[in-house]
N, C-alpha and C positions, 0 to 999 in steps of 0.2 A: 504493500500500500504506500502511495507517495506521501511523504511527510514534508510538506513545504518545498524547500529547495534542496534537493539532494546534491546537485552539482552546480557550480557557478555557471550561469547561462551567458552566452555571448550577447553583447549589446547589439541592438538592431541599427540599421541605417549606416550612413557613412562614418568612418572613424574620424574623430576630431583631431585637428593638427594642422599646422600651417603648411599648405602645399608648396607655394612659391613665395619665399620671403622677399627676394629681390627680383626684379624683372630680368630674366636671362636673355642672352643674345638669341638663343634658339627660338624662344617664344616670340620675340619680336620679328625674327626672320620669317617664321611660319605664318604669322598674321598678315604680313604684307605680301607674301609669296602667292597667296590665293587670289586669282584674278576675279572670278565671279563669286557673288555672295551665296553661300550655301547654308541652309538651315542646319542647326546642330542636331545630334542624335540620330535615330534610326531613319534611313531613307524610306520614302513612301513606296508602298506596294501597288503596282498598277495592274 
């Protein structure tokens, strides 16, 4: 029979923590490299 929390559960969602503290050169280069504006995330299914 389960009694409360037998094992520590993993927290849901994205882990907190600073992803990028300073703007890197790679991030700036990638941003300007894309010619056409594309929506983020999963591409639409046609």
